[in-house]
C-alpha positions, 0 to 999 in steps of 0.5 A: 844198333849195328852189330858192329859196336862203336869199339868194334872195327872190321879188323877186330872182327877179323881177329875174332874169326882168326882166333876161332879158326885157330882154336876152335877149328884147329886150322894150321897157322899157314891156313889161318894166314891165308884166310887173313890175307884174303879177308884183309883184301876185303877189308881194304876194299871196303874202306870205311864201310862197316862189314855189316853194311856190305851188300852184293853190289859191293862184293861184285865191285870188289870182284871186278877190282880184283879181276882188273888187277890181273888176279886169276879166276881160281884165286878170286874163287878162293878169296870168295870162299874165305869171305863167305866163311867169314860172313857165315861166322859173323852171322852166327856170332855177331848177329849179321843179318845176311851174307853178301857173298851168297851166290857170288861166282868168280870170273872163269879162269882162263884155261891154259893150253898145254905146251906141245912140241911140233912133230919135227921137234919131237922126232928130233928130240927122241932120235938118239944114236949114242951107244953108251948104256945110259944113252940107250936107256934114255932113247928107250925112255923118250921113245916110250914117253912120246909113243904112249903118252905116259905120265912121269910117275907111270914111266918110272914105276913101269916094270918089265912085266908091264911090257908086251913087245910081241903085242906092242902094248904096255900096261901102266898104273895111273892116277887112282891106281887105275891100270890101262893098256896103251899101244907101243910104237915100232920105234919105242919097241925097237929102242926098248929091245936095245935097252933090255940087254944093257939093263941086265948088266946094270940092274940090282937083284930084285929091282923090278923097274924097267928103267934103272940108273948107274946104281941099278935101282929105279930112276927117280923122277928128278933124274928123268927130268934132268936127263931130258933137259940135257938131251933137249940141249944136245938135240938143239930143242929150245925152250923148257922141255920137261917130261909132260911136254912129250905127253902133251905132244903125243896127245896133240899129234894123235888128235891132229892125225885121227880126230878121235877124242875118245881114243886119246882119252883112253890112251892118256888115262883121263877119267873125264873127257873134258880133261882131254878136250883141251887138246881140241882147242890146241888143235884148233889153234894149230889149224887156225894158224895154218889157215891164216898162213895159207888161205888167200882170203885169211890174210889181213891187208 
């Protein structure tokens, strides 16, 4: 007799598994709902085929179906993981002989390239000449973002002690509480020198953050995001301009100029160089575009 009795449907098995997840493994209702959604997709694609009769060829077809619907590799990988856990449970509790998901892999997710401003756009964005204290502060922030490729968290938590303007360096604390020293460009140094006297007039006693708001306290990440968007509008930079775009622009422009992937990795604070290598693809796209526009043999007739 099949492990699925006449009265036991695929949905009954799912209900049993969800009960196991909730009461034996103690998973949250939201997590259980995610499992339920993923496994219901499996059951929908299985149709009238009992789960104990599914074979690897069925799973491969289901993966292809999901991929054809435009579902990304990461989502399919998550669904496969849910299905694999479900079949493992059915093997332990309901006598299923094999797990048809064993060894299955999702299609590789397309790696999205980070957005970056052109050199002209980046220079235009950070070229702030207004002289009120907050504009002076914002000029220093944006120059520092673009000069040193900082993350947003690194910028708002940066202290004055992390600066060495004489040496032209800044020490930041990044992911995993790892510190690194990155160079400061001359424009960033000049902008920070102009900001320090204005900061002294605003800062509250005991506040260590380099960048403070009207209240004299450390700026929030949201405040930085808001100010950057406002400056992008003022400076005529179209599109979704956010703090990370200046980090991406820094990495892209340094790599285009130097070709030194290791140096860019160090400055960005990437633990793995494969994270930095995405910028080589971005750089190649730029070069390919220039080639298509400039080379007489590149243009299609």
